[in-house]
C-alpha positions in Angstrom: 32.4 18.6 15.8 30.5 17.6 12.7 32.2 18.1 9.4 30.4 17.7 6.1 32.3 17.5 2.8 30.5 18.0 -0.5 32.5 16.2 -3.3 34.6 13.1 -2.9 37.3 13.4 -5.5 40.9 14.8 -5.0 40.5 17.7 -2.5 37.4 16.4 -0.8 38.7 12.9 -0.1 42.1 14.3 1.0 40.4 16.7 3.4 38.2 14.0 4.9 41.2 11.6 5.5 43.2 14.5 7.0 40.4 15.5 9.4 40.2 12.0 10.7 43.9 11.9 11.3 43.7 15.2 13.2 40.6 14.4 15.2 39.6 10.8 16.0 36.4 11.9 17.7 35.0 14.1 14.8 31.9 13.2 12.9 32.7 13.3 9.2 30.1 13.0 6.4 31.4 12.8 2.8 28.6 13.3 0.2 29.2 12.6 -3.5 26.8 13.1 -6.3 28.3 10.2 -8.4 28.8 6.6 -7.7 32.6 6.8 -7.0 35.0 8.6 -4.8 38.8 9.0 -4.8 39.4 7.8 -8.3 42.2 8.6 -10.7 40.6 11.2 -12.9 43.8 11.8 -14.8 44.1 8.1 -15.7 40.8 8.0 -17.5 42.2 8.5 -21.1 44.7 5.7 -20.6 41.9 3.3 -19.6 40.0 4.2 -22.7 43.1 3.5 -24.8 43.9 0.3 -23.1 47.1 1.4 -21.5 45.5 0.8 -18.1 43.9 -2.7 -18.6 41.9 -3.1 -15.4 39.2 -0.6 -14.6 39.6 -1.3 -10.8 43.0 0.3 -10.9 41.4 3.7 -11.4 40.0 3.6 -7.9 42.3 4.6 -5.1 39.5 3.8 -2.6 36.0 2.5 -2.8 33.3 4.2 -0.7 33.2 1.1 1.5 37.0 0.8 2.0 37.4 4.5 2.5 34.5 4.7 5.0 35.8 1.7 6.9 39.5 2.8 7.1 38.8 6.3 8.2 35.5 5.9 10.0 33.7 8.3 7.7 30.1 8.3 6.7 30.4 8.1 2.9 27.2 8.7 0.9 27.5 8.3 -2.9 24.7 9.0 -5.3 23.5 11.8 -2.9 23.3 15.3 -4.3 23.4 18.4 -2.1 20.8 20.7 -3.5 20.8 23.6 -1.0 22.8 25.2 1.8 21.5 27.3 4.6 24.7 29.1 5.8 22.9 30.8 8.6 21.2 27.8 10.1 24.2 25.6 9.1 22.1 23.0 7.3 22.2 21.4 3.9 19.5 19.8 1.9 20.3 16.4 0.2 18.5 14.5 -2.6 18.9 10.8 -2.8 19.0 8.9 -6.1 15.3 7.9 -5.7 14.3 11.6 -5.4 13.7 11.7 -1.7 15.3 14.5 0.3 16.7 15.0 3.8 18.7 17.6 5.7 21.9 17.5 7.7 23.4 19.9 10.2 27.1 20.9 10.1 29.6 22.7 12.2 32.1 23.0 9.4 31.3 22.6 5.7 33.7 22.0 2.8 32.7 22.6 -0.8 34.7 20.5 -3.3 32.3 20.4 -6.3 35.1 20.4 -9.0 34.5 21.4 -12.6 32.3 20.3 -15.5 33.0 20.1 -19.2 31.9 23.0 -21.3 29.3 22.1 -24.0 28.8 25.1 -26.2 25.4 25.5 -28.0 26.5 23.9 -31.2 23.8 22.5 -33.4 23.7 18.7 -33.3 25.8 18.5 -30.2 23.4 15.9 -28.7 24.0 13.5 -31.7 24.7 9.9 -30.7 28.4 9.2 -30.6 29.5 12.6 -29.3 31.1 12.4 -25.8 32.9 14.4 -23.1 35.3 12.9 -20.6 35.4 14.1 -17.0 34.4 11.2 -14.8 34.1 7.4 -14.5 30.6 7.4 -15.9 31.8 9.3 -19.1 34.6 6.7 -19.4 32.2 3.8 -19.2 30.0 5.3 -21.9 33.0 5.8 -24.2 34.3 2.3 -23.6 30.9 0.8 -24.2 30.5 2.7 -27.5 33.9 1.6 -28.7 33.0 -2.0 -27.8 29.6 -2.0 -29.5 30.3 0.2 -32.6 32.7 -0.1 -35.5 34.7 3.1 -35.0 36.8 3.7 -38.1 37.5 7.4 -37.5 37.4 9.7 -34.5 37.4 13.5 -34.1 38.7 15.3 -31.0 37.5 18.8 -30.7 40.0 20.8 -28.6 43.8 20.5 -28.4 44.2 20.8 -24.6 46.0 18.3 -22.4 43.0 16.0 -22.1 42.1 16.2 -25.8 45.6 15.3 -26.9 45.8 12.5 -24.4 42.5 11.1 -25.7 43.7 11.5 -29.3 46.9 9.5 -28.5 44.9 6.8 -26.8 42.4 6.5 -29.6 45.2 6.4 -32.1 47.0 3.6 -30.1 43.7 1.7 -30.2 44.0 1.7 -34.0 41.6 4.5 -34.7 42.7 7.4 -37.0 42.1 10.7 -35.3 41.5 14.3 -36.4 42.2 17.1 -33.9 40.3 20.3 -34.3 41.5 23.4 -32.4 40.1 26.9 -32.8 43.4 28.6 -31.6 46.6 28.8 -33.6 48.2 26.1 -31.5 47.5 23.1 -29.3 48.3 23.2 -25.5 47.2 26.7 -24.7 49.3 27.0 -21.4 52.6 27.0 -23.4 54.0 29.4 -26.0 53.6 28.8 -29.7 57.3 27.9 -30.1 57.0 25.1 -27.6 53.7 23.9 -29.0 55.2 23.7 -32.5 57.2 20.7 -31.3 53.9 19.0 -30.6 52.5 20.0 -34.0 55.5 18.3 -35.7 55.2 15.2 -33.5 51.4 14.9 -34.2 52.0 15.2 -38.0 54.9 12.7 -37.8 52.4 10.3 -36.1 50.1 10.8 -39.1 47.5 12.7 -37.0 45.1 15.1 -38.9 45.6 18.5 -37.3 43.2 21.4 -38.0 44.3 24.6 -36.4 42.3 27.9 -36.4 39.2 25.9 -37.1 35.9 26.1 -35.2 33.1 23.6 -35.4 29.9 25.1 -36.9 27.6 22.1 -36.4 27.3 18.3 -36.2 24.9 16.2 -38.3 24.0 12.5 -38.6 24.9 11.6 -42.1 24.9 8.1 -43.6 25.0 6.5 -40.1 28.1 8.6 -39.3 28.7 12.0 -37.7 29.5 14.9 -40.1 31.6 17.6 -38.5 31.3 20.9 -40.3 34.1 23.3 -39.8 34.3 27.1 -40.0 36.3 26.7 -43.2 33.3 25.0 -44.8 35.2 21.7 -44.8 33.3 18.6 -43.6 34.9 15.7 -41.7 33.0 12.4 -41.3 33.7 10.2 -38.3 32.1 7.5 -36.2 32.9 9.2 -32.9 33.5 12.7 -31.6 35.1 13.6 -28.3 34.6 17.2 -27.0 37.5 18.6 -25.0 36.8 22.3 -25.3 37.5 23.1 -21.7 35.9 23.0 -18.3 34.1 25.5 -16.0 34.0 25.6 -12.2 30.8 24.2 -10.7 29.5 27.1 -8.6 25.7 26.7 -8.8 25.4 25.5 -5.3 27.5 28.3 -3.9 25.6 30.9 -5.9 22.3 29.5 -4.6 23.6 29.8 -1.1 24.6 33.4 -1.5 28.3 32.7 -1.2 30.5 35.3 -2.9 32.1 34.5 -6.3 35.1 36.1 -7.8 35.4 36.7 -11.5 34.6 33.0 -12.3 35.0 30.8 -9.3 34.2 30.6 -5.6 36.0 33.3 -3.8 38.1 32.2 -0.8 40.6 33.8 1.6 44.1 32.7 2.5 42.7 30.1 4.8 40.4 28.8 2.0 37.3 30.0 3.7 34.4 31.4 1.7 32.4 34.5 2.5 30.1 32.3 4.6 31.5 31.6 8.1 32.7 28.0 8.6 32.2 27.2 4.9 35.4 26.4 3.1 36.1 25.5 -0.6 38.9 23.7 -2.5 39.7 22.3 -5.9 38.7 23.3 -9.4 35.8 25.4 -8.3 37.8 28.0 -6.3 39.4 31.2 -7.4 42.7 32.1 -5.7 45.3 34.7 -6.0 48.2 33.8 -8.4 51.5 34.2 -6.5 53.2 35.9 -9.4 50.5 38.2 -10.8 48.6 38.9 -7.6 45.4 38.4 -9.6 42.7 35.7 -9.0 42.8 32.7 -11.3 41.5 29.2 -11.7 43.8 26.2 -11.5 42.4 22.9 -12.7 45.2 20.6 -11.4 45.1 17.6 -9.0 48.3 18.5 -7.1 47.1 21.9 -5.8 43.7 20.4 -5.0 45.2 17.8 -2.8 47.4 20.3 -1.0 44.4 22.6 -0.5 42.5 19.6 1.0 45.3 19.1 3.6 45.5 22.8 4.5 41.7 23.2 4.8 41.4 20.2 7.0 43.8 21.7 9.5 41.9 25.0 9.5 38.5 23.2 9.9 39.8 21.3 12.9 42.2 23.7 14.6 40.9 27.1 13.4 42.3 29.3 10.7 46.1 28.8 11.3 47.6 27.7 8.0 47.5 29.9 4.9 47.6 28.6 1.4 50.4 30.0 -0.7 48.8 29.5 -4.1 49.7 27.6 -7.2 51.6 28.8 -10.3 50.2 26.3 -12.7 52.8 23.5 -12.9 51.6 20.9 -15.3 52.9 18.2 -17.6 51.4 16.0 -20.4 52.6 13.1 -22.5 51.8 13.2 -26.2 52.9 9.9 -27.8 56.7 9.9 -27.3 56.9 13.6 -26.4 56.6 15.2 -23.0 55.6 18.9 -22.4 55.9 20.6 -19.1 55.1 24.1 -17.9 55.2 26.2 -14.8 54.6 29.9 -14.1 53.8 32.4 -16.7 54.5 32.0 -20.4 55.7 34.8 -22.6 52.3 35.3 -24.3 50.5 35.8 -21.0 53.2 38.3 -19.8 52.7 40.2 -23.0 49.0 40.3 -22.5 49.5 41.6 -19.0 51.9 44.3 -20.2 54.7 42.9 -18.0 58.3 43.8 -19.1 60.1 40.4 -19.6 62.8 38.6 -21.5 62.9 35.0 -22.6 65.6 32.5 -23.5 65.4 29.2 -25.3 68.1 26.6 -25.0 68.5 23.1 -26.3 70.5 20.5 -24.3 70.6 16.8 -23.9 68.7 15.1 -21.1 71.9 13.4 -20.0 75.4 12.9 -21.2 75.4 12.5 -24.9 77.9 9.6 -24.9 75.6 7.5 -22.7 72.7 5.7 -24.6 69.3 7.3 -24.6 70.2 11.0 -24.5 67.3 13.0 -25.9 67.2 16.8 -26.7 65.4 19.0 -24.2 64.2 22.4 -25.3 63.8 24.7 -22.3 62.3 28.2 -22.5 62.5 30.6 -19.6 60.7 33.9 -19.0 62.2 36.3 -16.5 62.6 40.0 -15.4 65.2 41.9 -17.5 66.3 43.9 -14.4 66.8 41.5 -11.6 66.4 38.1 -13.3 63.4 37.1 -11.3 61.9 33.9 -12.8 58.4 34.2 -14.2 58.0 30.9 -15.8 59.5 27.9 -17.7 58.4 25.5 -20.4 60.2 22.3 -21.4 59.6 19.8 -24.2 61.5 16.6 -24.9 61.3 12.8 -24.5 63.0 12.3 -21.1 63.8 14.4 -18.1 61.2 17.1 -18.6 59.5 16.5 -15.3 62.7 16.7 -13.3 63.6 20.1 -14.7 60.2 21.7 -14.5 59.8 20.5 -10.9 63.1 22.1 -9.9 62.3 25.4 -11.6 58.8 25.5 -10.2 60.2 25.3 -6.7 62.7 28.1 -7.4 59.9 30.2 -8.8 57.6 29.6 -5.8 60.5 30.8 -3.6 60.9 34.0 -5.5 64.1 32.8 -7.2 66.0 34.2 -10.2 67.8 32.9 -13.2 71.0 33.0 -11.1 69.5 30.4 -8.8 69.3 28.0 -11.7 73.1 28.3 -12.0 73.6 27.8 -8.3 71.3 24.8 -8.1 73.2 21.7 -7.2 72.1 18.5 -8.9 73.2 14.9 -8.6 75.2 13.9 -11.7 76.1 10.7 -13.4 76.1 10.1 -17.2 72.7 8.2 -17.2 70.9 11.0 -15.4 72.3 14.4 -16.4 75.4 16.2 -17.7 78.1 18.1 -15.8 76.2 21.2 -17.0 72.6 20.4 -16.4 70.0 21.8 -18.9 68.6 24.2 -16.2 72.1 25.5 -15.5 72.7 26.1 -19.2 69.4 27.9 -19.4 70.5 30.0 -16.4 73.7 30.9 -18.1 71.9 31.9 -21.3 69.4 34.0 -19.4 72.1 35.8 -17.4 74.0 36.6 -20.6 70.8 38.2 -22.0 70.4 40.3 -18.9 74.0 41.4 -18.9 74.0 42.3 -22.5 76.6 39.7 -23.4 74.1 38.0 -25.7 71.4 40.2 -27.3 68.7 37.9 -28.7 65.9 38.0 -31.2 63.1 35.6 -31.1 61.6 33.7 -34.1 58.5 35.8 -34.4 60.3 39.1 -34.4 62.7 37.9 -37.0 59.9 36.5 -39.1 58.3 40.0 -39.2 61.6 41.9 -39.7 62.3 43.7 -43.0 65.0 41.5 -44.4 66.5 44.3 -46.4 67.6 45.9 -43.2 69.4 42.9 -41.8 72.2 40.5 -42.7 71.1 36.9 -41.8 74.3 35.0 -41.0 74.1 31.2 -40.8 77.2 30.0 -39.0 76.4 26.2 -39.3 78.4 23.9 -41.5 77.9 23.9 -45.3 76.2 20.4 -44.9 73.6 21.8 -42.5 73.1 24.9 -44.7 72.4 22.6 -47.6 69.6 20.8 -45.7 67.7 24.0 -45.2 68.2 27.6 -44.0 66.3 30.9 -43.5 65.6 32.6 -46.8 68.2 35.1 -47.6 70.8 33.8 -45.2 74.5 33.9 -45.9 76.5 30.9 -44.8 79.9 31.5 -43.1 80.7 28.6 -40.8 81.7 29.5 -37.3 85.2 28.2 -37.7 85.7 30.3 -40.8 84.3 33.5 -39.3 87.5 35.2 -38.3 89.1 34.6 -41.6 86.1 35.8 -43.5 85.1 38.7 -41.3 85.8 41.2 -44.0 82.7 39.8 -45.8 80.4 41.1 -43.0 79.2 44.7 -43.3 79.4 47.0 -40.3 76.5 49.2 -41.4 73.8 46.6 -41.0 71.9 44.8 -38.3 73.3 41.3 -38.1 71.2 38.4 -37.0 73.3 35.2 -36.4 71.8 31.7 -36.1 73.0 28.2 -35.9 71.1 25.0 -35.1 70.1 25.7 -31.5 71.9 28.9 -30.4 75.3 27.9 -29.0 77.4 28.5 -32.1 75.4 31.6 -32.8 76.4 33.0 -29.4 80.1 32.1 -30.0 79.9 33.9 -33.4 78.2 36.9 -31.8 81.0 37.2 -29.3 83.6 37.2 -32.1 81.8 40.0 -33.9 81.1 42.0 -30.8 84.7 41.6 -29.8 85.8 43.0 -33.1 83.7 46.2 -32.9 80.4 45.1 -34.5 77.7 46.9 -32.5 74.3 45.7 -33.8 74.6 41.9 -33.5 71.8 39.6 -32.4 71.6 35.8 -31.8 68.4 34.0 -32.8 67.0 32.4 -29.6 66.7 28.7 -30.1 68.4 28.9 -33.5 67.2 27.5 -36.8 65.5 24.5 -35.0 63.0 26.7 -33.3 62.5 29.1 -36.2 61.9 26.3 -38.7 59.4 24.6 -36.4 57.5 27.7 -35.5 57.2 28.8 -39.1 56.4 25.4 -40.4 53.1 25.4 -42.1 50.5 23.0 -40.6 48.4 21.9 -43.5 44.8 20.9 -42.6 45.0 17.7 -44.5 43.4 14.5 -43.4 45.9 11.7 -42.9 44.9 8.1 -42.9 48.2 6.2 -43.0 49.6 4.9 -39.8 53.2 5.9 -40.3 55.3 8.8 -41.8 55.6 7.0 -45.1 54.5 3.7 -46.6 56.3 0.8 -45.0 58.1 -1.4 -47.4 59.3 -4.7 -46.0 63.0 -5.4 -46.1 64.1 -7.4 -49.1 65.3 -10.9 -49.1 69.0 -11.7 -49.2 68.8 -12.1 -53.0 67.1 -8.8 -53.5 69.2 -6.7 -51.0 72.9 -7.2 -50.3 72.8 -6.0 -46.7 71.2 -3.8 -44.1 73.8 -1.5 -42.5 72.7 -0.4 -39.0 74.0 3.0 -37.7 73.6 4.4 -34.2 73.3 8.2 -34.3 71.6 8.5 -30.9 72.7 11.5 -28.8 73.8 13.5 -31.9 72.2 16.6 -33.1 72.1 18.0 -36.6 74.1 17.5 -38.8 75.5 14.5 -36.9 72.9 11.9 -37.9 72.9 13.1 -41.5 76.7 12.9 -41.7 76.6 9.3 -40.3 74.0 8.4 -42.9 76.1 9.9 -45.6 79.2 8.0 -44.5 77.3 4.7 -44.3 75.8 5.3 -47.8 79.3 6.0 -49.2 80.4 2.6 -48.1 77.2 0.8 -49.3 76.6 -0.6 -52.7 73.5 0.0 -54.9 70.5 -1.8 -53.4 71.9 -1.9 -49.9 69.9 -0.3 -47.1 71.1 1.8 -44.3 69.1 1.9 -41.0 69.9 4.9 -38.9 68.5 5.3 -35.4 68.6 8.8 -33.9 67.2 10.8 -30.9 67.0 14.0 -32.9 63.4 14.6 -33.7 64.3 16.6 -36.8 66.3 13.8 -38.3 63.5 12.1 -40.3 62.7 15.4 -42.1 66.4 16.0 -42.6 66.8 12.5 -44.0 63.9 13.2 -46.4 65.6 16.4 -47.7 68.9 14.6 -48.0 67.4 11.8 -50.0 65.5 14.2 -52.2 68.8 16.0 -53.1 70.9 12.8 -53.5 68.3 10.6 -55.3 68.4 7.9 -52.7 65.1 6.3 -51.5 63.5 6.5 -48.0 62.0 3.1 -47.4 60.7 3.4 -43.9 60.4 5.9 -41.0 59.4 4.8 -37.5 59.3 6.6 -34.2 59.0 4.8 -30.9 59.8 6.0 -27.4 61.6 9.1 -28.8 63.9 7.0 -31.0 63.6 7.8 -34.7 64.6 5.1 -37.2 65.0 5.8 -40.9 65.8 3.2 -43.5 67.3 4.5 -46.7 68.1 2.4 -49.8 71.0 3.4 -52.0 70.0 4.2 -55.5 72.0 3.6 -58.7 74.7 6.2 -59.6 72.7 6.9 -62.8 69.6 7.8 -60.8 71.6 10.1 -58.5 73.1 12.0 -61.5 69.7 12.5 -63.1 68.2 13.7 -59.8 71.1 16.2 -59.3 71.0 17.5 -62.8 67.3 17.9 -62.8 67.3 19.8 -59.6 70.3 21.9 -60.8 72.0 21.8 -57.4 75.6 21.4 -58.7 78.2 23.6 -57.1 81.2 25.3 -58.9 84.1 27.0 -57.1 86.9 29.0 -58.6 90.1 28.8 -56.5 92.1 31.9 -57.5 94.1 32.3 -54.3 96.9 30.4 -52.6 96.2 31.8 -49.2 96.1 29.0 -46.5 92.8 30.3 -44.9 91.0 30.7 -48.3 92.2 27.2 -49.3 90.8 25.8 -46.1 87.5 27.5 -46.7 87.3 26.1 -50.2 87.7 22.5 -49.2 85.3 22.9 -46.2 82.6 24.2 -48.6 83.3 21.6 -51.2 83.1 18.8 -48.7 79.9 20.2 -47.2 78.2 20.4 -50.6 79.5 16.9 -51.5 78.1 15.5 -48.3 74.6 16.2 -49.6 75.3 14.3 -52.8 75.7 17.4 -55.1 78.2 17.4 -57.9 81.0 19.8 -56.9 83.7 21.1 -59.2 86.7 23.2 -58.1 88.5 25.1 -60.9 92.1 26.0 -59.9 93.5 29.0 -61.7 96.6 31.2 -61.4 97.8 31.2 -57.8 95.2 28.6 -56.9 97.4 26.0 -58.7 99.8 26.1 -55.8 97.1 24.6 -53.6 97.2 21.3 -55.6 100.9 20.9 -56.1 102.7 17.7 -55.0 104.9 17.9 -52.0 107.5 15.7 -53.8 107.6 16.6 -57.4 109.4 14.9 -60.3 112.0 16.8 -62.2 110.5 18.6 -65.1 112.0 20.8 -67.8 111.0 24.5 -67.6 112.0 27.6 -69.5 113.5 30.6 -67.7 110.0 32.1 -66.9 108.7 28.8 -65.5 111.8 28.6 -63.3 111.3 32.1 -62.1 107.7 31.5 -61.2 108.8 28.3 -59.3 111.2 30.4 -57.2 108.6 33.0 -56.4 105.6 30.8 -55.6 105.0 28.3 -52.8 106.4 24.9 -53.8 103.3 23.0 -52.4 100.4 23.4 -50.0 102.5 23.1 -46.9 104.2 26.4 -47.8 101.0 28.4 -48.1 100.7 31.6 -46.1 97.7 33.2 -44.3 96.1 36.1 -46.0 96.4 38.1 -42.8 98.7 37.9 -39.8 101.2 35.5 -41.5 104.0 37.3 -39.6 106.8 35.9 -41.7 105.4 32.4 -41.4 104.8 32.4 -37.7 101.1 32.8 -38.0 100.9 30.0 -40.6 102.6 27.5 -38.3 100.4 28.7 -35.4 97.3 28.1 -37.5 98.4 24.5 -38.3 99.3 23.8 -34.7 96.0 25.0 -33.4 94.1 22.9 -36.0 96.0 19.8 -34.9 95.5 20.5 -31.2 91.7 20.9 -31.8 91.5 17.8 -33.9 90.7 19.8 -37.0 91.8 18.1 -40.2 94.7 19.7 -42.0 94.5 21.3 -45.4 96.0 18.2 -47.0 93.5 15.9 -45.3 90.6 18.1 -46.3 91.8 18.2 -49.9 92.0 14.4 -50.0 88.6 14.1 -48.4 87.2 16.2 -51.2 88.7 13.9 -53.8 87.4 10.9 -51.9 83.9 12.5 -51.8 83.9 12.8 -55.6 84.8 16.5 -55.8 86.2 17.3 -59.3 89.5 19.1 -59.3 90.2 21.0 -62.6 93.4 22.8 -63.3 93.3 25.7 -65.7 95.4 24.9 -68.8 96.0 28.5 -69.7 97.2 29.4 -66.2 99.5 26.4 -66.2 101.0 27.4 -69.5 101.5 31.0 -68.4 103.1 30.1 -65.0 105.1 27.1 -66.2 103.3 24.6 -64.1 103.5 21.0 -65.5 100.8 18.4 -65.1 103.3 16.1 -63.4 103.7 18.7 -60.5 100.0 18.4 -59.5 98.6 15.8 -57.2 96.8 12.7 -58.4 93.1 13.1 -59.2 93.4 16.5 -60.9 92.2 16.9 -64.5 93.3 19.7 -66.8 90.7 21.8 -68.6 90.0 25.2 -70.1 87.4 27.8 -70.0 84.9 25.7 -71.9 85.2 22.9 -69.3 84.5 25.4 -66.5 81.6 27.0 -68.4 80.0 23.6 -68.9 80.1 22.9 -65.2 78.9 26.4 -64.3 75.9 26.1 -66.6 74.7 23.0 -64.7 75.3 24.6 -61.3 73.1 26.8 -59.1 76.0 28.1 -57.1 79.3 29.6 -58.4 81.8 30.9 -55.8 85.0 32.8 -56.6 87.6 32.4 -53.9 
């Protein structure tokens, strides 16, 4: 039996080796148009960038070693130019132009794909390249070695384009990425791609979205790239990564049937011509989820097809190919993006009814070093929970989760199978609740109706006058940024402040990533609120997805100019803080605490695994007047160095920005007092000047527990008898139940390690919050200055009005 294989990369080489293992007596001829076979196509960008140092490592086998080991007739630089499917003969052209013919019993087509080169004016200009094979790689490497490449442009934001952009950047070449679509990485949804957008910008890459290339032109010994926006970018090198097309010319010439785009094959990978099979990038096969033909340009499926087709060529058509669902992964600097199955945008295009969920979890136990956030998005059926697809982005553990979910999808599994999946667990590898289990729980809650969700895009387009946006994060998080028009009621205060939430409006709740939003949603739904929605993925996804991507050319190599650390004489000390494994506002709170203990001129170096921390730190410094000295990102670790500014500078910054806060404490209810100090501490954590004006019953909140004897008139004594003697005697505004509820509240706070009212009050003073007691109220109620705690000043209406005029927030409690 004589088998001829056309194409010696991936599927072709795999099939040839498998045929030999199945039939030692078979005659096998492998014909390859290029010089090389069985090479690591996916490793080419990393060789260009110098990550792979030795060119020889790209080759799994040489033609000589492959032919010797498997007893195969390997013919490189031979091109098949014709196929006679009736006479079972092929015509082959050698590199010298001579031709010959070969007879076959079984024929395999594995021609692969070729880069698309659209008819753009000037596309043949020197210095413009595509990357698909070893020859392309050698041309690029030679150009880099022989030319002074100061800037490069990558046209196309697909997987290969981004990998090339990263490798050129790592080689010290500033890169601009131009993408015609609204996002990079077309196989994933925009919300997942937005993580990549932020990461590219943080790496100082120039990113041009929704921009096409009109023409190329040689200008001043450089390449001018003219965009559809009429902008011009000059570079020394351009890499085209616009996409690929299946190579079907030979099949068409032979009269073999094509599908919509690729070579049409049946379940046994046989073409319309008897005894002619096809595998790899060139074939069109039915998608297991959609039932429609599609092209899949991935090495894994090509190798599997090669093994299956070899068995069918040797033993007859016995093994069917189940199809591929598009499981892929890519590394972009420190970020990893994985996908499998169908994203939401494709399901929407197809008119398929679906739901999606977005969860954020840590790659492994947060208390073990190196825990990075993983954002996992699922698409699934709203009726039976059947999984349609998954996408994951993070720094570590992405491949593990996508591989597991891909297997469940291929077996027809559901979101409930994610919950049932048993994973090995130890702190360095996962958490007791693995991210895919958490994703399964969230999806099942959406299906059951326990957690109605709204996605970022729908919220963005919603008429805000018709909804109440409820931010249940802490005041410190709220200060760092929120969705326009949102009201901040922290989750732990929600029950006590539930009367502030209207019942006649649609309520959209959000927190950082969705968990606290879900808990708040359950509280409201449990108390009769009907139209309550949780923002899927929380503020993190919303802020990323709505973040403007400015088409601005960036030439610096880091997120901000690097300033060397000062000498011992110039800088008192560098305080190092480990905030790894914490999510917002954890790293910011650690930064704030360290800065409080620092002196002017000291620097605080914070390392975190939260990708949003550098931006949060910038916002915090802007509001506090401190100075960011350096921002670095390496391996998913984000290091921010902040220098403490003088108190004078901080005051000027605060007053200029008018971000002072003023609160009037009119009540002596325990719950309202707690809310006051939580808000005051949250605002103070961002460096804002906070003043609390205690008037009438609010004076009871700041009374000493042990008071000196003071002289009072009859009315003063009567007020003393009727009012709480100090903060420990305060009652709840609701459900006090003759003091039982008050004691229960304090007990629960202690059990859950929540600071007491007295501790929160002292923390506020320690954080610089100004306590002002109303002189008029004190006079009316017979309260003496000696009865108040230390740190309280006494003032009147003028004092309050002066503070209020310099504040942008005034709250009456």
